[in-house]
C-alpha positions in Angstrom: 17.3 -75.0 15.6 18.9 -72.8 18.2 21.6 -71.9 15.7 18.9 -70.8 13.2 17.3 -68.5 15.8 20.6 -67.1 16.7 21.3 -66.2 13.0 17.9 -64.7 12.7 18.5 -62.4 15.7 21.9 -61.4 14.2 20.2 -60.8 10.8 17.4 -58.7 12.5 20.0 -56.5 14.2 21.9 -56.1 10.9 18.7 -55.2 9.1 17.9 -52.5 11.7 21.3 -50.9 11.0 20.7 -51.1 7.3 17.3 -49.6 7.3 18.3 -46.5 9.3 20.0 -44.7 6.4 16.9 -45.4 4.2 14.7 -43.8 6.8 16.9 -40.8 6.9 16.7 -40.4 3.2 13.0 -40.6 2.8 12.8 -38.6 -0.4 15.1 -40.8 -2.4 13.4 -43.9 -0.9 10.0 -42.7 -2.0 11.3 -41.9 -5.4 12.7 -45.4 -5.7 9.4 -47.0 -4.7 7.4 -44.8 -7.0 9.7 -45.5 -9.9 9.6 -49.3 -9.2 5.8 -49.3 -9.0 5.6 -47.1 -12.2 7.8 -49.6 -14.0 5.7 -52.4 -12.8 2.5 -50.7 -14.0 3.9 -49.8 -17.4 5.1 -53.3 -18.1 1.8 -54.7 -16.8 -0.1 -52.6 -19.3 2.4 -53.6 -22.0 1.6 -57.3 -21.4 -2.1 -56.5 -21.2 -1.9 -54.8 -24.6 0.0 -57.7 -26.1 -2.3 -60.5 -24.9 -5.4 -58.4 -25.6 -4.7 -58.9 -29.3 -4.7 -62.7 -29.1 -6.8 -65.3 -27.4 -3.7 -67.2 -26.2 0.1 -67.1 -26.1 1.9 -70.5 -26.1 -1.4 -72.0 -25.1 -1.9 -69.7 -22.1 -4.9 -67.4 -21.7 -4.3 -63.6 -21.3 -5.1 -63.9 -17.5 -2.6 -66.7 -17.1 0.1 -64.7 -18.9 -0.5 -61.8 -16.5 -0.2 -64.2 -13.6 3.2 -65.3 -14.8 4.3 -61.7 -14.8 2.9 -61.2 -11.3 4.6 -64.3 -9.9 7.9 -63.2 -11.5 7.7 -59.9 -9.7 6.9 -61.6 -6.4 9.9 -64.0 -6.6 12.2 -61.3 -7.9 11.3 -58.9 -5.0 11.8 -61.6 -2.4 15.2 -62.6 -3.8 16.3 -58.9 -4.0 15.2 -58.3 -0.4 17.2 -61.2 1.0 20.2 -61.3 -1.2 20.8 -57.6 -1.9 24.1 -57.8 0.0 25.8 -59.4 -3.1 25.8 -55.9 -4.7 27.9 -54.6 -1.8 30.3 -57.5 -1.6 33.0 -56.5 -4.1 34.1 -53.4 -2.1 34.5 -55.5 1.0 36.9 -57.8 -0.9 38.8 -55.0 -2.6 39.3 -53.1 0.7 40.1 -56.3 2.7 37.1 -55.7 5.1 35.8 -59.2 4.4 38.8 -60.5 6.4 37.1 -59.1 9.6 33.9 -60.9 8.7 35.7 -64.2 8.6 36.8 -63.7 12.2 33.2 -63.5 13.4 31.4 -66.6 14.8 29.0 -66.6 11.8 28.8 -68.6 8.6 31.3 -67.2 6.1 28.6 -66.5 3.6 26.3 -64.6 6.0 27.6 -61.1 5.4 28.0 -61.4 1.6 24.4 -62.7 1.1 22.4 -61.4 4.0 24.3 -58.4 5.1 22.3 -55.7 3.3 18.5 -56.6 3.0 16.7 -54.2 0.8 13.6 -52.9 2.7 12.6 -50.8 -0.3 11.9 -54.1 -2.1 10.1 -55.3 0.9 7.7 -52.3 0.8 6.8 -53.1 -2.8 6.4 -56.7 -2.0 3.1 -56.1 -0.1 1.2 -54.5 -3.0 2.5 -57.3 -5.3 1.2 -59.9 -3.0 -2.2 -58.2 -2.6 -2.5 -57.8 -6.4 -1.7 -61.5 -6.9 -4.3 -62.7 -4.4 -6.9 -60.4 -5.8 -6.1 -61.3 -9.5 -6.1 -65.1 -8.8 -9.4 -65.0 -6.9 -11.0 -62.7 -9.4 -10.1 -64.9 -12.4 -10.3 -68.2 -10.6 -6.8 -69.1 -11.7 -5.6 -71.4 -8.9 -5.9 -75.1 -9.1 -7.1 -75.9 -5.6 -5.4 -76.4 -2.3 -3.1 -79.0 -3.7 -1.9 -76.6 -6.3 -1.4 -73.9 -3.6 0.8 -76.4 -1.7 2.8 -77.2 -4.8 3.3 -73.5 -5.4 4.8 -73.0 -2.0 7.0 -76.0 -2.5 8.3 -74.7 -5.8 8.6 -71.2 -4.2 11.0 -72.7 -1.7 12.9 -74.2 -4.6 13.1 -70.8 -6.1 14.6 -69.4 -2.9 17.2 -72.2 -2.9 18.0 -71.4 -6.5 18.4 -67.7 -5.7 20.7 -68.6 -2.8 22.7 -70.9 -5.1 23.3 -68.3 -7.8 24.1 -65.4 -5.4 26.5 -67.5 -3.5 28.1 -68.7 -6.7 28.5 -65.0 -7.7 30.2 -64.2 -4.4 32.5 -67.2 -5.0 33.5 -65.8 -8.4 34.2 -62.4 -6.7 36.6 -64.1 -4.2 38.5 -65.7 -7.1 38.5 -62.7 -9.5 37.4 -59.6 -7.5 34.8 -59.2 -10.3 31.1 -59.5 -9.8 29.2 -56.7 -11.5 28.9 -58.2 -15.0 27.8 -61.5 -13.7 25.0 -59.9 -11.6 23.7 -58.0 -14.6 23.8 -61.2 -16.8 21.7 -62.8 -14.0 19.3 -59.9 -14.0 18.9 -60.0 -17.8 18.3 -63.8 -17.9 15.9 -63.8 -15.0 14.0 -60.9 -16.7 13.2 -63.2 -19.6 11.0 -65.1 -17.0 8.4 -62.3 -17.2 6.8 -64.6 -19.7 6.6 -68.4 -19.5 9.6 -70.0 -21.0 7.2 -72.0 -23.2 7.1 -69.0 -25.6 10.8 -69.4 -26.4 12.1 -71.9 -29.0 15.2 -73.9 -29.7 18.4 -73.0 -28.0 16.9 -70.1 -26.0 14.4 -72.4 -24.4 17.1 -75.0 -23.7 19.3 -72.3 -22.1 16.5 -71.1 -19.8 15.4 -74.6 -18.8 18.7 -76.6 -18.3 21.6 -74.2 -18.3 20.3 -71.3 -16.3 17.0 -72.7 -14.9 14.7 -69.6 -15.2 11.9 -72.1 -15.8 12.5 -73.6 -12.4 13.0 -70.2 -10.8 9.9 -68.4 -12.1 7.8 -70.3 -14.6 7.3 -73.6 -12.7 5.9 -71.9 -9.5 3.3 -70.1 -11.6 2.4 -73.3 -13.3 2.1 -75.0 -9.9 -0.4 -72.3 -8.8 -2.4 -72.9 -12.0 -2.5 -76.7 -11.2 -0.3 -77.6 -14.1 2.5 -79.3 -12.1 2.3 -82.7 -10.5 3.7 -83.6 -7.1 6.7 -85.6 -8.5 7.7 -82.7 -10.6 7.4 -80.3 -7.7 9.5 -82.5 -5.4 12.0 -82.8 -8.3 12.2 -79.0 -8.6 12.8 -78.7 -4.9 15.6 -81.4 -5.1 17.3 -79.5 -8.0 17.2 -76.3 -6.0 18.7 -78.0 -3.0 21.4 -79.7 -5.1 22.4 -76.5 -6.7 22.5 -74.7 -3.3 24.7 -77.5 -2.0 27.1 -77.3 -5.0 27.3 -73.5 -4.7 28.1 -73.9 -1.0 30.9 -76.3 -1.9 32.2 -74.0 -4.6 32.1 -71.1 -2.0 34.4 -73.1 0.3 36.7 -73.9 -2.7 36.9 -70.1 -3.4 37.5 -69.3 0.3 40.6 -71.6 0.3 42.0 -69.6 -2.6 41.1 -66.2 -1.1 44.3 -64.3 -0.6 42.9 -61.8 2.0 43.3 -58.1 2.1 42.4 -57.6 -1.5 45.1 -60.0 -2.6 
């Protein structure tokens, strides 16, 4: 427990140093936030226009479809806030600066994953959370306290899945010095989770459920909040997230042993 608090103190200090440039560039930061909120609003109205023309989509009501979209944005913003450092990892490897991080008394994956938290995503996270609470209460969408507990359990599983994929991406970067294309593939696949994966058919649904588990990352937490997920399934989802996080951690150490240092 003491080690966790120590890492949190280090992360907090790193976060302070990261947020200072954003505070000095207030105009660009405000434009980013306005643009992100505008994109959120436009897509929200797009979904509303789509579901308004039908009574259901894949068996879900219009309000439930909108909730899936809101939960997607919540999870995506949290993952982007914590793991934004992945986008800055490749230059560290190419320039050899990652060697210096390996000398520090910190976990080797600390800087690649947690070294650049995105506070602009954190700012947008608050209105997303407020909108979700208001929307759920207004439309009576949650399935009771048990469903809320299942949602948080599956949300934890989503964080573990996010950790697993981002660490896997950093491992690939150590082996190949290439990361950008994999990140954008991840963004595109996760973006398909704006709608419940139930709307997809055939190979696409299989891909989003078993190959790249967008269903577990985004769809299942929303289903849990609606009261559509049982406790065994929720614990199973958390176990899958933990397993993938462990496998990614093992692969990370495999890549570290083949890292040639100094850009190789």
